Backbone as CSV, one residue per row, in Angstrom:
resi,resn,N_x,N_y,N_z,CA_x,CA_y,CA_z,C_x,C_y,C_z
1,MET,5.059,-3.465,13.619,4.039,-4.387,12.835,3.823,-4.133,11.251
2,VAL,4.418,-5.326,10.970,4.098,-5.636,9.030,3.064,-6.082,8.863
3,THR,2.067,-5.769,8.236,1.167,-7.043,7.766,1.527,-7.128,5.909
4,GLY,1.258,-8.645,5.973,1.977,-8.924,4.597,3.456,-9.059,4.677
5,ALA,4.216,-9.436,5.765,5.706,-9.286,5.762,6.379,-10.366,4.994
6,GLY,5.654,-11.867,5.190,6.227,-12.948,4.510,6.852,-12.909,3.286
7,ARG,6.515,-11.728,2.246,7.329,-11.792,0.995,7.196,-10.661,0.343
8,GLY,7.569,-10.612,-0.666,8.059,-9.137,-1.462,8.313,-8.062,-0.560
9,LEU,7.439,-6.922,-0.542,7.443,-5.847,0.195,7.837,-5.918,1.094
10,GLY,6.935,-6.556,1.893,6.495,-6.660,3.178,7.741,-7.026,3.805
11,ARG,8.356,-8.231,3.501,9.463,-8.464,4.069,10.931,-7.532,3.984
12,ALA,10.928,-7.189,2.770,11.621,-5.791,2.852,11.148,-4.964,3.843
13,HIS,10.154,-4.390,4.163,10.142,-3.674,4.874,10.483,-3.639,6.478
14,ALA,10.271,-5.387,6.899,10.612,-5.716,8.088,12.071,-6.142,8.642
15,LEU,12.600,-6.521,7.506,13.979,-6.477,7.301,14.936,-5.150,7.347
16,ALA,14.384,-3.868,6.923,14.594,-2.782,6.850,14.511,-2.206,8.324
17,LEU,13.601,-2.192,8.571,12.618,-1.633,9.929,13.730,-2.906,11.370
18,ALA,13.986,-3.482,11.128,14.823,-4.757,12.274,16.301,-4.203,12.237
19,ALA,16.795,-3.779,10.744,18.167,-3.367,10.619,18.340,-1.695,11.537
20,GLU,17.435,-1.243,11.576,17.630,0.071,12.286,16.695,-0.195,13.715
21,GLY,17.062,-1.506,14.320,16.992,-1.420,15.568,15.528,-1.778,15.830
22,ALA,14.265,-2.386,14.955,12.578,-2.223,15.468,12.938,-3.617,16.290
23,MET,11.620,-4.049,16.833,11.554,-5.356,16.959,9.918,-5.115,16.306
24,VAL,10.374,-6.785,15.355,9.090,-6.492,14.675,8.192,-7.760,14.354
25,VAL,6.583,-7.060,14.650,5.861,-8.363,14.116,5.422,-8.692,12.929
26,VAL,6.287,-10.062,12.195,5.890,-10.165,11.046,4.419,-10.960,10.856
27,ASN,3.682,-9.955,10.209,2.286,-10.572,10.237,2.528,-11.013,8.687
28,ASP,1.895,-12.425,8.169,1.680,-13.214,7.330,0.323,-14.155,7.232
29,LEU,-0.779,-14.476,6.465,-1.435,-15.509,6.295,-0.768,-16.463,5.824
30,GLY,0.175,-16.048,4.873,0.505,-16.889,3.807,-0.486,-17.569,2.862
31,GLY,-1.056,-16.846,2.522,-2.092,-17.259,1.849,-1.609,-17.215,0.141
32,ALA,-2.127,-17.825,-0.909,-1.865,-17.853,-2.012,-1.792,-16.178,-3.160
33,MET,-1.612,-15.976,-3.921,-1.753,-14.784,-4.652,-3.348,-14.075,-4.852
34,ASP,-4.111,-15.090,-4.886,-5.682,-14.668,-4.711,-6.191,-14.806,-3.658
35,GLY,-5.034,-14.920,-2.410,-5.585,-15.204,-0.914,-6.197,-16.340,-0.244
36,THR,-6.080,-17.609,-1.288,-6.448,-18.353,-1.010,-5.828,-19.353,-0.248
37,GLY,-5.962,-20.299,0.918,-5.114,-21.190,2.064,-4.539,-19.983,2.550
38,ALA,-3.445,-20.801,3.155,-2.725,-20.258,4.363,-1.567,-21.150,4.413
39,ASP,-0.293,-20.416,5.145,0.762,-21.226,5.197,1.597,-20.294,6.218
40,LYS,2.119,-20.862,7.497,2.842,-20.354,8.328,4.617,-20.086,7.856
41,ALA,4.838,-20.761,6.990,5.949,-20.700,6.377,6.852,-19.344,6.296
42,PRO,5.791,-18.516,5.288,6.618,-17.084,4.942,6.918,-16.583,6.443
43,ALA,5.888,-16.361,6.877,6.304,-15.125,8.165,7.336,-16.038,9.224
44,ASP,7.481,-17.250,9.366,8.567,-17.832,10.211,10.153,-17.974,9.540
45,GLU,9.630,-17.295,8.190,11.427,-17.263,7.475,11.525,-15.986,7.862
46,VAL,10.946,-15.340,7.252,11.733,-13.941,7.816,11.706,-13.699,9.050
47,VAL,10.731,-13.852,10.188,11.564,-14.244,11.807,12.727,-14.499,11.686
48,ALA,13.199,-15.616,11.250,14.618,-16.355,11.398,15.400,-15.503,10.826
49,GLU,15.131,-14.726,9.568,15.984,-13.846,9.073,16.665,-13.017,10.115
50,ILE,15.672,-12.072,10.247,15.486,-11.283,11.660,16.569,-11.549,12.628
51,LYS,16.012,-12.801,13.228,16.960,-13.211,14.382,18.416,-13.628,14.089
52,LYS,18.460,-14.311,12.506,20.008,-14.173,12.192,20.673,-13.136,11.716
53,MET,20.399,-11.867,11.966,20.994,-10.813,12.005,21.123,-9.643,12.908
54,GLY,20.570,-10.667,14.346,20.673,-10.073,15.792,19.202,-9.200,16.003
55,GLY,18.103,-9.424,15.489,17.335,-8.533,15.671,16.395,-9.072,16.465
56,GLU,14.950,-8.579,17.145,14.122,-9.342,17.331,12.609,-9.292,16.743
57,ALA,12.044,-10.641,16.651,10.888,-10.471,15.860,9.604,-11.987,16.646
58,VAL,9.109,-11.476,16.003,7.821,-12.930,16.199,6.985,-12.840,15.158
59,ALA,6.248,-14.433,15.067,5.923,-14.360,13.635,4.183,-13.941,14.508
60,ASN,3.024,-13.391,13.218,1.918,-13.611,13.579,0.969,-14.138,12.040
61,TYR,0.025,-14.733,12.381,-0.668,-15.400,10.988,-1.933,-14.893,10.629
62,ASP,-2.318,-13.880,11.253,-3.887,-13.822,11.258,-4.134,-13.153,10.100
63,THR,-5.145,-13.159,10.077,-5.893,-12.560,8.513,-6.368,-10.807,9.014
64,VAL,-5.899,-9.785,7.909,-6.354,-8.513,8.259,-7.437,-8.403,7.632
65,ALA,-8.412,-9.218,7.068,-9.799,-8.958,6.389,-10.731,-9.032,7.380
66,THR,-10.942,-9.296,8.851,-11.814,-9.059,9.523,-11.062,-8.349,10.709
67,MET,-12.164,-8.170,11.695,-11.895,-6.848,12.617,-11.583,-7.627,13.963
68,GLU,-11.631,-9.220,14.146,-11.238,-10.232,14.920,-9.554,-10.290,14.655
69,GLY,-9.328,-10.405,13.605,-7.979,-10.774,13.375,-7.138,-9.466,13.506
70,GLY,-7.633,-7.892,12.615,-6.725,-6.909,12.954,-6.829,-6.765,14.298
71,GLU,-7.514,-7.057,15.296,-7.245,-7.047,16.597,-6.626,-7.534,17.382
72,ARG,-6.416,-9.134,16.904,-5.393,-10.225,17.164,-3.902,-9.449,16.590
73,ILE,-3.851,-8.888,15.787,-2.224,-8.563,15.371,-1.884,-7.402,15.995
74,ILE,-2.725,-6.554,16.503,-2.052,-5.515,16.659,-1.815,-5.798,18.338
75,LYS,-2.866,-6.657,18.874,-2.610,-7.364,20.288,-1.044,-8.133,20.310
76,ALA,-0.690,-8.655,19.339,0.475,-9.322,19.111,1.732,-8.755,19.442
77,ALA,1.854,-7.133,19.002,2.677,-6.397,19.340,3.077,-6.367,20.905
78,ILE,1.717,-5.847,21.236,1.212,-5.382,22.507,2.023,-6.797,23.614
79,ASP,1.486,-7.946,23.302,2.105,-9.098,24.201,3.210,-9.541,24.527
80,ASN,3.786,-9.106,22.971,5.299,-9.708,22.782,6.388,-8.865,23.357
81,PHE,5.821,-7.517,22.784,6.827,-6.158,23.122,6.609,-5.629,23.868
82,GLY,5.407,-5.122,24.432,5.028,-4.018,25.705,4.150,-2.977,24.669
83,ARG,4.596,-3.028,23.523,3.823,-1.293,23.022,3.769,-1.626,21.787
84,LEU,3.495,-0.911,20.945,3.426,-0.457,19.238,3.675,0.936,18.969
85,ASP,4.590,1.107,18.156,4.862,2.689,17.949,4.722,2.461,16.225
86,ILE,4.889,1.528,15.692,4.742,1.517,13.809,3.805,0.263,13.409
87,LEU,2.827,0.954,12.530,2.340,0.099,11.693,2.671,0.532,10.175
88,VAL,2.757,-0.730,9.734,2.925,-0.801,8.028,2.009,-1.578,7.638
89,ASN,1.036,-0.915,6.696,-0.097,-1.859,6.560,0.420,-1.809,4.948
90,ASN,0.729,-3.217,4.762,1.022,-3.686,3.484,0.287,-5.246,3.055
91,ALA,-0.593,-6.023,3.378,-1.046,-7.413,2.966,-2.081,-6.928,1.806
92,GLY,-1.880,-8.147,0.852,-2.523,-7.539,-0.320,-2.944,-8.843,-1.036
93,VAL,-3.670,-8.788,-1.895,-3.931,-9.690,-3.307,-4.519,-9.317,-4.222
94,LEU,-4.667,-10.313,-5.176,-5.256,-9.809,-6.798,-6.266,-11.108,-7.138
95,ARG,-7.008,-10.283,-7.697,-8.209,-10.634,-8.505,-8.761,-10.067,-9.854
96,ASP,-7.658,-9.916,-10.203,-7.847,-9.158,-11.565,-8.693,-9.730,-12.476
97,ARG,-9.468,-8.730,-12.832,-10.589,-9.332,-14.181,-11.419,-7.752,-14.969
98,MET,-11.714,-8.055,-16.336,-12.340,-7.256,-16.979,-13.686,-6.997,-15.903
99,ILE,-13.856,-5.204,-15.615,-15.461,-5.159,-15.156,-16.352,-6.175,-15.440
100,PHE,-16.356,-6.552,-16.832,-17.587,-6.790,-17.316,-17.744,-8.436,-16.727
101,ASN,-16.360,-9.162,-16.430,-16.730,-10.892,-16.402,-16.373,-10.189,-14.265
102,MET,-16.314,-9.125,-13.769,-15.972,-9.605,-12.705,-17.022,-10.223,-11.536
103,THR,-16.643,-10.932,-10.753,-17.931,-11.639,-9.660,-17.704,-10.929,-8.404
104,GLU,-19.134,-11.082,-7.890,-18.911,-10.363,-6.441,-18.128,-10.894,-5.467
105,GLU,-17.739,-11.861,-5.591,-16.342,-12.713,-4.695,-15.376,-12.225,-4.882
106,GLU,-14.949,-11.523,-6.175,-13.437,-11.263,-6.337,-13.575,-9.732,-6.317
107,TRP,-14.492,-9.242,-6.196,-14.544,-7.395,-5.914,-14.426,-7.499,-4.139
108,ASP,-14.870,-8.507,-3.690,-15.513,-8.687,-1.904,-13.739,-8.892,-1.730
109,THR,-13.403,-9.820,-2.417,-11.968,-10.623,-1.841,-10.536,-9.332,-1.579
110,VAL,-10.554,-8.656,-2.842,-9.906,-7.487,-2.941,-10.208,-6.182,-1.935
111,ILE,-11.428,-5.956,-1.822,-11.547,-4.929,-1.179,-11.453,-5.132,0.665
112,ASN,-11.804,-6.255,0.644,-11.698,-7.238,2.435,-10.295,-7.066,2.778
113,VAL,-8.954,-7.356,1.532,-8.139,-7.477,2.329,-7.202,-6.154,2.209
114,HIS,-7.330,-5.435,1.176,-6.747,-4.327,1.350,-7.214,-2.714,1.944
115,LEU,-8.519,-2.584,1.035,-9.027,-1.604,2.336,-9.497,-1.484,3.164
116,LYS,-10.132,-3.155,3.659,-11.058,-3.198,5.203,-9.587,-3.714,5.579
117,GLY,-8.789,-4.199,4.886,-7.662,-4.487,6.131,-6.768,-3.295,6.847
118,HIS,-6.377,-2.477,5.671,-5.865,-1.167,6.505,-6.889,-0.784,7.573
119,PHE,-8.288,-0.298,7.633,-9.100,-0.381,8.512,-9.179,-1.000,9.755
120,THR,-8.877,-2.359,9.732,-9.062,-3.390,10.681,-7.522,-3.215,11.521
121,CYS,-6.886,-3.090,10.861,-5.406,-3.080,11.974,-5.213,-1.661,12.074
122,THR,-5.796,-0.665,11.575,-5.261,1.155,11.941,-6.299,1.490,13.347
123,LYS,-7.530,0.919,12.908,-8.434,1.257,14.217,-7.717,0.687,15.288
124,HIS,-7.785,-0.701,15.770,-7.377,-1.217,16.688,-5.821,-0.720,16.972
125,ALA,-4.840,-0.201,16.187,-3.319,0.879,16.786,-3.660,1.725,17.018
126,CYS,-4.845,2.857,16.088,-5.261,3.992,16.923,-5.608,3.999,18.089
127,VAL,-6.181,3.096,19.099,-6.587,3.193,20.237,-5.705,2.431,21.019
128,VAL,-4.181,2.715,20.525,-3.039,2.373,21.391,-2.111,3.609,21.234
129,PHE,-2.490,4.086,20.150,-1.885,5.238,19.457,-1.915,6.554,20.264
130,ARG,-3.413,6.409,20.329,-4.434,7.628,21.244,-3.618,7.759,22.577
131,GLN,-3.368,6.341,23.404,-2.957,6.545,24.751,-1.984,6.873,24.793
132,GLN,-0.758,6.356,24.134,0.312,6.651,24.452,0.860,8.393,23.478
133,ARG,-0.240,8.445,22.735,0.437,9.937,22.550,1.406,10.036,21.363
134,SER,1.685,8.451,20.700,3.016,8.660,19.820,2.386,7.435,18.666
135,GLY,2.864,7.929,17.218,2.521,6.319,16.570,3.050,6.834,15.278
136,ARG,3.093,5.819,14.372,3.384,5.967,12.614,2.798,4.990,12.253
137,ILE,1.915,5.416,10.764,1.095,4.532,10.321,1.988,5.005,9.088
138,ILE,2.182,3.766,8.256,2.499,3.670,6.665,1.519,2.927,5.833
139,ASN,0.517,3.444,4.829,-0.135,2.664,4.151,0.547,2.052,2.737
140,THR,-0.003,1.418,2.222,0.048,1.047,0.601,-0.861,1.111,-0.337
141,SER,-0.505,2.127,-1.031,-1.683,2.087,-2.071,-0.671,1.842,-3.246
142,SER,-1.194,2.393,-4.776,-0.663,1.709,-5.704,-0.907,2.993,-7.327
143,ILE,0.039,2.790,-8.072,-0.162,3.794,-9.277,-1.675,3.321,-9.461
144,SER,-1.865,2.325,-9.716,-2.807,1.656,-10.067,-3.764,2.107,-10.033
145,GLY,-3.820,2.966,-8.258,-5.264,3.748,-8.019,-5.930,4.695,-9.129
146,VAL,-5.199,5.124,-9.924,-5.218,6.203,-10.821,-6.104,5.795,-11.964
147,GLY,-6.326,4.006,-12.402,-6.799,3.523,-13.514,-5.781,2.666,-13.561
148,ASN,-6.302,1.338,-13.868,-5.616,0.475,-14.351,-6.266,-0.770,-15.401
149,MET,-6.261,-0.843,-16.408,-6.958,-1.803,-17.004,-7.345,-3.245,-16.208
150,GLY,-8.940,-4.368,-16.034,-8.853,-5.408,-15.353,-8.685,-5.405,-14.187
151,GLN,-8.195,-4.282,-13.468,-8.012,-3.858,-11.763,-9.126,-3.112,-11.369
152,ALA,-10.405,-3.171,-11.712,-11.098,-2.476,-11.139,-11.465,-2.517,-9.468
153,ASN,-11.322,-3.734,-8.986,-11.614,-4.100,-7.627,-9.945,-3.607,-6.702
154,TYR,-9.327,-3.904,-7.409,-7.767,-2.961,-6.916,-7.520,-1.645,-6.626
155,SER,-7.814,-1.438,-7.803,-7.662,-0.162,-7.985,-8.821,1.066,-7.071
156,ALA,-9.805,0.271,-7.071,-11.242,1.075,-6.296,-10.226,0.952,-4.821
157,ALA,-9.946,-0.045,-4.374,-9.093,-0.668,-3.033,-8.512,0.436,-2.833
158,LYS,-7.218,0.623,-3.900,-6.121,1.585,-3.531,-5.980,2.941,-3.650
159,GLU,-7.288,3.506,-4.350,-7.272,4.949,-4.015,-7.968,5.051,-2.950
160,GLY,-8.936,4.315,-2.405,-9.359,4.453,-1.049,-8.746,4.627,-0.173
161,ILE,-7.628,3.757,-0.254,-6.772,3.445,0.654,-5.862,5.345,0.968
162,VAL,-5.777,6.067,-0.289,-5.412,7.287,-0.046,-6.163,8.403,0.605
163,GLY,-7.318,7.931,0.293,-8.445,8.784,1.015,-8.763,8.486,2.904
164,PHE,-8.497,7.356,2.515,-8.073,6.689,4.124,-7.042,7.501,5.171
165,THR,-6.026,7.370,3.891,-4.829,7.818,4.474,-4.915,9.430,5.019
166,ARG,-5.632,10.178,4.621,-5.813,11.764,4.408,-6.418,12.147,5.873
167,THR,-7.611,10.928,5.870,-8.627,11.084,6.961,-8.233,10.469,8.286
168,VAL,-7.367,9.736,8.369,-6.359,9.151,9.556,-5.527,10.013,9.884
169,ALA,-5.137,10.630,9.132,-3.942,11.627,9.553,-4.510,12.943,10.386
170,ARG,-5.646,13.376,10.088,-6.527,14.460,10.395,-7.237,14.565,12.197
171,ASP,-7.645,12.903,12.084,-8.123,12.158,13.388,-7.169,12.151,14.404
172,MET,-5.653,11.285,13.753,-5.050,11.171,14.585,-3.366,12.350,15.261
173,GLY,-3.319,12.924,14.071,-2.410,14.046,14.264,-2.480,15.210,15.582
174,ARG,-3.356,15.041,16.205,-3.117,16.103,17.343,-2.741,14.880,18.521
175,TYR,-2.722,13.601,18.227,-1.984,12.599,19.358,-0.490,12.314,19.263
176,GLY,-0.167,13.189,18.259,1.403,12.977,17.800,1.389,11.703,16.830
177,VAL,0.325,11.474,16.312,0.294,10.499,15.103,0.476,10.947,13.636
178,THR,1.150,10.230,12.750,1.473,10.555,11.307,0.941,9.164,10.744
179,CYS,0.506,9.552,9.633,-0.284,8.526,8.656,-0.242,9.245,7.065
180,ASN,1.149,8.288,6.713,0.752,8.397,5.199,1.444,7.018,4.266
181,ALA,1.096,7.049,3.422,0.650,6.412,2.225,2.421,6.481,1.326
182,ILE,2.398,4.996,0.512,3.273,4.869,-0.147,2.406,4.318,-1.626
183,ARG,2.662,4.492,-2.576,2.561,3.927,-4.366,3.817,3.474,-4.603
184,PRO,4.074,2.140,-4.421,5.238,1.482,-4.544,5.601,0.819,-6.511
185,ALA,6.167,1.125,-6.761,6.478,0.004,-8.013,8.086,-0.392,-7.831
186,ALA,7.327,-2.152,-7.732,8.425,-2.757,-7.627,7.514,-4.136,-7.784
187,ALA,8.878,-5.221,-8.458,8.494,-6.506,-8.730,8.281,-7.601,-7.692
188,THR,7.135,-7.734,-7.088,7.020,-8.952,-6.493,5.941,-10.019,-7.133
189,ARG,5.619,-11.004,-5.940,4.646,-12.040,-6.797,3.445,-11.320,-7.144
190,LEU,2.805,-10.487,-6.880,1.871,-9.977,-7.380,1.947,-9.075,-8.555
191,THR,3.043,-8.720,-8.499,3.524,-7.824,-9.907,4.026,-8.207,-10.923
192,MET,5.017,-9.473,-10.469,5.709,-9.924,-11.547,5.027,-10.721,-12.573
193,THR,5.349,-9.949,-13.847,4.312,-10.231,-14.819,5.252,-11.364,-15.707
194,PRO,4.946,-12.511,-16.296,5.451,-13.155,-17.203,6.713,-12.602,-17.666
195,GLU,6.147,-11.366,-18.711,7.506,-10.806,-19.311,8.704,-10.031,-18.433
196,LEU,7.972,-9.317,-17.262,9.582,-9.140,-16.359,9.825,-9.769,-16.132
197,LYS,9.747,-11.272,-15.729,10.297,-12.282,-15.093,11.394,-12.810,-16.082
198,ALA,10.842,-12.890,-17.473,11.365,-13.440,-18.813,12.732,-12.268,-18.654
199,ALA,12.619,-10.859,-18.609,13.975,-10.009,-18.988,14.602,-10.239,-17.425
200,TRP,14.044,-10.157,-16.368,15.292,-10.467,-15.263,16.033,-11.447,-15.414
201,GLU,15.273,-12.878,-16.051,16.177,-14.367,-16.635,17.091,-13.947,-17.310
202,LYS,16.430,-12.910,-18.082,17.709,-12.922,-19.999,18.761,-12.349,-19.020
203,ARG,18.460,-10.678,-18.059,19.694,-10.293,-17.558,20.376,-11.201,-16.893
204,ALA,20.123,-12.074,-15.861,20.774,-12.996,-15.050,21.705,-14.015,-15.880
205,ALA,21.104,-14.368,-16.854,21.890,-15.055,-17.718,23.159,-14.680,-18.762
206,ALA,23.087,-12.995,-18.687,23.954,-12.999,-19.235,24.910,-12.049,-18.183
207,GLY,24.437,-12.317,-16.948,25.553,-11.923,-16.131,25.615,-10.573,-15.659
208,LEU,24.286,-9.451,-15.921,24.109,-8.809,-15.661,23.497,-8.267,-14.340
209,GLY,22.704,-9.390,-13.680,22.444,-9.217,-12.478,21.265,-8.619,-12.796
210,ALA,20.424,-7.892,-11.118,19.125,-7.682,-11.111,19.370,-5.821,-10.891
211,VAL,20.304,-5.171,-12.313,20.370,-3.948,-11.720,19.580,-2.722,-12.541
212,SER,20.232,-1.657,-12.976,20.210,-1.169,-13.632,18.024,-0.746,-13.919
213,ASP,17.648,-1.033,-15.102,15.953,-0.989,-14.985,15.606,-1.877,-13.999
214,ALA,15.823,-3.085,-13.946,15.530,-4.362,-13.287,15.501,-4.136,-11.672
215,GLY,16.897,-3.572,-11.630,17.112,-2.865,-10.179,16.214,-2.049,-9.604
216,GLN,15.637,-1.342,-10.227,14.445,-0.091,-9.931,13.547,-0.785,-9.655
217,HIS,12.963,-2.261,-9.898,11.636,-2.745,-9.121,12.129,-3.808,-7.922
218,LEU,13.338,-3.426,-7.471,13.808,-4.379,-6.415,12.735,-4.108,-5.296
219,PRO,12.338,-4.626,-4.592,11.377,-4.768,-3.273,12.383,-3.866,-2.081
220,GLU,13.574,-3.988,-2.085,14.246,-3.417,-1.357,14.771,-1.961,-1.502
221,ALA,14.567,-1.461,-2.569,14.454,-0.311,-2.775,13.519,0.745,-2.470
222,ILE,12.223,0.301,-2.369,11.168,0.894,-1.684,11.184,0.943,-0.045
223,ALA,11.836,0.102,0.627,11.901,-0.096,2.294,12.125,1.179,2.854
224,PRO,13.342,2.353,2.081,14.180,2.939,2.831,13.230,4.078,3.175
225,ILE,12.155,4.500,2.049,11.191,5.693,2.525,10.321,5.089,3.766
226,VAL,9.809,3.945,3.540,8.840,3.528,4.991,9.807,3.588,6.048
227,VAL,10.781,3.229,6.018,11.713,3.423,7.446,11.897,4.875,7.917
228,PHE,11.920,5.764,6.907,12.435,6.915,7.318,10.897,7.645,7.245
229,LEU,9.857,7.395,7.085,8.322,8.167,7.529,8.393,7.307,8.902
230,CYS,8.513,6.725,9.932,8.579,6.240,10.763,10.059,7.259,11.800
231,THR,10.613,8.208,11.222,11.925,8.239,12.100,11.115,10.136,12.594
232,ASP,12.122,10.572,13.600,11.596,11.748,14.283,11.661,12.769,13.199
233,GLU,12.765,12.638,12.465,12.809,13.767,11.251,11.761,13.762,10.019
234,ALA,10.857,12.920,10.418,9.164,13.058,9.648,8.160,13.451,10.408
235,ALA,8.116,13.760,11.631,7.197,14.051,12.539,6.356,14.710,11.825
236,ASN,6.726,15.687,11.198,5.660,17.086,10.423,5.272,16.657,9.064
237,ILE,5.524,15.259,8.576,4.925,14.911,7.626,3.479,13.667,7.770
238,ASN,2.447,14.326,7.077,1.212,13.734,7.878,-0.073,13.820,6.819
239,GLY,-0.553,12.694,6.248,-1.524,12.816,5.153,-1.018,12.966,3.767
240,ARG,0.428,12.410,4.055,0.952,12.772,2.255,1.031,11.220,1.705
241,THR,0.882,11.128,0.252,1.498,10.462,-0.351,2.571,10.210,-1.117
242,PHE,3.391,9.303,-0.999,4.272,9.337,-2.303,4.479,8.064,-2.893
243,GLN,5.385,8.460,-4.365,5.280,7.182,-5.078,6.593,6.717,-5.419
244,VAL,7.133,5.705,-5.323,8.557,5.303,-4.992,9.004,4.012,-5.970
245,ARG,9.880,4.298,-6.819,10.135,3.497,-7.612,11.937,3.605,-7.590
246,GLY,12.601,2.530,-7.238,13.921,2.378,-6.814,14.688,3.792,-6.488
247,GLY,15.022,4.273,-6.880,16.004,5.736,-6.462,15.209,6.628,-6.714
248,GLU,14.020,6.457,-7.042,12.933,8.085,-7.487,11.801,7.875,-6.014
249,VAL,12.027,9.175,-5.746,10.821,9.268,-4.543,10.217,10.532,-4.716
250,HIS,8.808,10.762,-5.179,7.830,11.829,-5.497,6.471,11.717,-4.718
251,LEU,6.752,13.151,-4.413,6.167,13.580,-3.200,4.628,13.831,-4.199
252,MET,3.352,13.080,-3.884,2.174,13.409,-4.926,1.091,14.169,-4.724
253,THR,0.554,15.049,-5.307,-0.105,16.085,-4.637,-1.605,15.613,-4.717
254,ASP,-2.453,16.548,-3.792,-3.854,16.053,-3.500,-4.484,16.782,-4.501
255,PRO,-5.694,16.166,-5.128,-6.393,16.509,-5.743,-7.048,17.991,-5.867
256,VAL,-6.315,18.731,-6.949,-6.949,20.146,-7.028,-7.564,20.256,-8.152
257,ALA,-8.550,21.451,-8.474,-9.165,22.328,-9.708,-8.135,22.679,-10.404
258,ILE,-8.225,22.057,-11.764,-7.538,22.635,-12.840,-7.919,23.776,-13.574
259,ARG,-9.314,23.523,-13.872,-10.157,24.301,-14.657,-11.154,24.667,-14.249
260,SER,-12.077,25.531,-14.272,-13.419,25.735,-13.848,-14.346,27.061,-14.527
261,ILE,-15.507,26.865,-14.342,-16.933,27.650,-15.213,-17.641,28.153,-14.162
262,TYR,-18.175,29.169,-14.431,-18.927,29.790,-13.461,-19.923,30.673,-14.056
263,LYS,-21.500,30.733,-13.266,-22.390,31.269,-13.892,-23.461,31.540,-12.426
264,ALA,-23.861,32.864,-12.547,-24.824,33.261,-11.702,-25.774,32.074,-11.512
265,GLY,-26.372,31.332,-10.611,-27.220,30.164,-11.030,-27.060,29.101,-11.493
266,MET,-28.178,28.284,-12.012,-27.531,26.817,-12.421,-27.562,26.806,-13.682
267,TRP,-26.823,25.894,-14.273,-26.492,25.774,-15.558,-27.480,24.928,-16.083
268,THR,-27.845,25.272,-17.312,-28.773,24.192,-18.593,-27.628,23.504,-19.270
269,VAL,-28.615,21.984,-19.346,-27.535,21.349,-20.293,-27.328,21.991,-21.684
270,ASP,-28.045,22.539,-21.989,-27.687,23.187,-23.530,-26.584,23.794,-23.394
271,GLU,-26.613,24.700,-22.086,-25.119,25.962,-22.266,-24.211,25.058,-21.780
272,LEU,-24.121,23.684,-21.024,-22.931,22.903,-20.681,-22.441,22.367,-21.964
273,CYS,-23.548,22.009,-23.047,-22.895,21.364,-24.128,-22.050,22.215,-24.921
274,LYS,-22.575,23.276,-25.148,-21.689,24.460,-25.826,-20.368,25.046,-25.552
275,LEU,-20.275,24.934,-24.130,-19.358,25.958,-23.347,-18.479,24.348,-22.964
276,VAL,-18.689,23.627,-22.100,-17.608,22.656,-21.494,-16.800,22.117,-23.024
277,PRO,-16.975,21.856,-24.165,-15.695,20.974,-25.270,-14.882,22.309,-25.223
278,MET,-15.212,23.468,-24.908,-14.074,24.306,-25.292,-13.397,25.084,-23.961
279,SER,-14.302,24.305,-23.019,-13.528,24.602,-21.833,-12.512,23.736,-21.004
280,LEU,-13.691,23.218,-20.113,-13.549,22.227,-18.953,-12.756,21.017,-19.954
281,ALA,-13.403,20.939,-21.033,-12.409,19.520,-21.874,-11.997,19.826,-22.994
282,LEU,-11.287,21.062,-23.272,-10.306,21.155,-24.108,-8.972,20.662,-23.858
283,GLY,-8.865,20.036,-24.856,-7.573,18.995,-24.944,-7.437,17.876,-23.793
284,LEU,-8.842,17.145,-23.599,-8.882,16.222,-23.134,-8.478,15.056,-23.863
285,VAL,-7.849,14.076,-23.741,-7.939,13.029,-24.346,-8.643,11.635,-23.783
286,ASN,-9.216,11.024,-24.478,-10.085,9.745,-23.736,-9.239,8.579,-24.022
287,PRO,-8.545,8.236,-22.806,-7.714,7.196,-22.151,-7.892,5.952,-23.073
288,ALA,-9.220,5.645,-23.407,-9.246,4.428,-23.693,-10.282,4.358,-24.997
289,PRO,-10.237,5.270,-26.303,-10.926,5.293,-27.352,-11.591,4.009,-27.923
290,PRO,-12.902,4.073,-28.378,-13.284,3.100,-28.825,-12.627,2.869,-30.314
291,LYS,-12.651,1.399,-30.824,-12.022,0.909,-32.012,-12.441,1.358,-32.861
292,GLU,-11.818,1.671,-34.149,-12.829,1.649,-35.337,-12.993,0.340,-35.891
């Protein structure tokens, strides 16, 4: 099962899994970038591609943003193929806005599709995985989770997915299930800025194609690590996050303490004002300092 598989990363994951012999449920609501609307064509087109290459696939058009939708998505795998072995949570939308202009609706939409969408599918998949004592879950975070201007909703959802991944790994590891996450860097309709699109078009016009730096952003370059995390060779990798960009794959660290101060009893504010600038905060740089 691959959610949001009608375009971009999801499509690349679905095709790569099918190429390795997986029977694929291609889930896609077919909405616009902001999550509005619906269209069956994207999911149907990917199913047709998989069948053309000799694979097996069916389409599903449910939303991941509701518990009912998540349940129907997982049920589609059981109804069509009799079992579920892999869940790739990939569906997403964007509602970028500076925090002082962001509306409640823009916040809720992004959180519901990304963070809640991971929960709705994972919860129902884990009922199946627990019974069969096996399963692979691959979640989709983002490097934006560490902070990206104008994306408070998206960043919160994506970093929440990392914490979600670590805990699901602990909940399900005893049942032979692994849960990992990727932070992909790829040019899709959600991330293709006008500047990047212009650069691609310039390369194409010069006959250079989507290679070199542009090639590092191809969605197809992300799919191999997703497929690998579904294999027997990855059975002991659980609760981890990988940043992926073209030929680069980075295992990310879990948060760790990098500096500490100690005292018997409680600190006072005056003590912290004197000590922290020369210890914990030494060398720290404001990532967005005020303008002169």
